[in-house]
C-alpha positions, 0 to 999 in steps of 0.5 A: 245091568250090574257088570262084574269082573271076576278074579284080580291079576295082582295084589300088593299091600293095599293095591289090586289090579285087574285086566280087561276093564273098559269104561271106567274113570280115574277116582271112580269107586269100586266094590269088591265082593269077597268069597264069603260075601263080605264087601270092601271098597276102593278107588280107582288110581291108575288106568293103563289101557285095559289095566286098572289098579285100585286102592282099597280102603280096608286093605287087601288081607283076605281078598283071593286073586280067584274069587274077588268079585269087583263092580265099578259104581260109575261115580266117584267117592262121595259123602252123605250131607245133611244139616243132622251131621252137627254134632256127629262123629265120623271116620275119616272116610265120612262114616258114622262112628258115634253109635247114632246110626246112619245119616239121613243124607240130604244130598250126596256129593263128590268129596274131591270138590273144587277150589273156588273160582277166583272170579267169583271169590269175595275178599275175606273181611271181618274176623273169627275170635279165638279168645286167645290174645296172641292170635286175635291180637297180633295175628287175627284170624280173618273169615274166609282166610286159610291160616296155618299153624306150624308146631313141632313133634311133642308141643301142645299144638293139640291143646290149642286146636281143642281150645280154638274149636271150643272158643272160636265165635264170628264177630256177628253174633246173628250168623250161624257158626259151625266147626268142622274138625278133622284129625288124621293119623291120631292115636285113640288117647288123643281122639278121646281127649278131643271128644271129651274136651268138646263135650265138656265145653258143650261145643260138640253140637255145633262140631262136625268131627272126622276121626282118622286113627293111626291104625286106619288105612292110608287111603282113608287118611288121604280122604279125611280132609276132603270129607271134611271140606265137602261137608264145610262147603255144604253147610257154608254154601248151602245153609249159610253157615260161617264154617271154621275147618281145623285140620290136624296134623297136615304132616301125617296127611303128607306123609300118607301121600308120600306112601301112596305115591311110592306104592305106585312106583312114582318118582320122588322129589324133595324128601321123597314126597312126590312132585305134585305135593304143592298142587295136592295141598292147594286143592285142599287150601284153596277150598277156603273163602267166600262166594259172592252172593252167598251168605256163608264162609269157609275158613281154614286152620290146618295145623302141621308138626314141622319134621325136626322143627325145620320150617324149611322142610317141604310140608310147611315150606309148600303150605307157607306158599299157598296160605295167607300167613302162618302162626308159628309155635316156639319150642323155647317158649314151651320149655319156659312154661308158656302156653300157648307158646306163639312166637308173634315175630315169626307169625304172620296174618297177611289178610289182618290188616283188612279185617280189624280196626274201626268197624271190625274190632276196634279203632286202636287194634292195627296201631296197637299190633304194630306197636306190640310187634316193634317192642317185642322185636327190641326185646330180643335185642336188649336180651342179646346185648344183656347176655354180652355186657350184663343187664346192669350195664344196660341203658334205662330203656333198655331195661324197661324193655326187658321188663316189658318182655317178661310181662308180655310173655307171662301176661299176654302170650300166657293164658290158660286153656280155658281162658277165653278173653275178649277182644277188648281184653286183649287190646286193653292188656296190650296198652297196659304192657305198652305203659312200661315204656315211655311214650317216646318209645311208641313210634308206631302209634299217633299222638291222638291214639296214645292220648286216648288209650296210654295210661302211664304206670298202668302196667303196675297191677300186673306185676 
């Protein structure tokens, strides 16, 4: 028997309210039939006795208070899943928008999912190569990790996201690898850029794309990362894929959550965001990981723009508490023409130590990474001193650090958006740059490693 409720009690923005409703549950999917036969969908966001509030996916324009019929489906919002979704493009709610027709699903799943049980988690090890030296060499992405990228408005995080999608690969070449790409609140030209970029690189066949446009309803923006992560979990834990999930821009998602919270009349917290923003973000980020006894993995690279370049803003602040490090883009580096403008001194991969070195990347990788950090931090000191007393008054060692810093930024940090460096190329480049400095300055590397990899003056072919 199909039960329908005729008429509505209230309309407000994208929200509609009904009275006298019984037997529904939070997040349940509802079907609203308009007077002309058009159907729209919404989900239950508030239950107060027999009063129910729905948020509609397509908005409330054209809906009549008297003639709208509402049917509750008895199930939450779900998404069709199949391995055929690889190479396909969907909107933020998981509906195909690539003109290739509907997906024939193997199953349908609730998009809300759940965080992986800590007891069943497998500790992340082994890395995902991005082909970008500043990430692979000094802030390595570990399979099963959640490693966000903190950017600023107008910076080249979209180009970086596209490069990671094109170039990413797992160390084990025999493993199936897939990428789920979710874009939230983007403009049409940005969506076209991502599509063209993936198609030109031949990467689209391993990518599942979810595109939520700036003109789409905010409810769809809230659904987008959940649809993407549900697809990733299906590919990873049902079919054994190692899945990299790239989500941009999480700031657009959080602002949609704030607008949604405000429309419900909830009391705001920091910067107007709801007090539950932390737990809301955690419900997304904690869906990354590996499950003991299953071959697949879900790795997350959420990208967010820091409002006003403020890393203490609630969005990056809360994200940093939940995730295992961060990659920070620096506006000063970008203004110098450096791409990608990754500030390695502010960046950190907390799981890096367990996925690099002998048996994973190369035995010298941990020591080299530590030495590059230490040397580049001394570059900052030398530059500050030169600004006060002048470069001519610096010691010979300080001048060597200035030379190291310039070449490090020009050769190690800087690479073209089509430049895909192997881990060996990245590490060898690091050693060449360290040869600018005398052996006595390499205090983070043991004598055996120095003897194996340090070649004095090998940097000169980079100058």
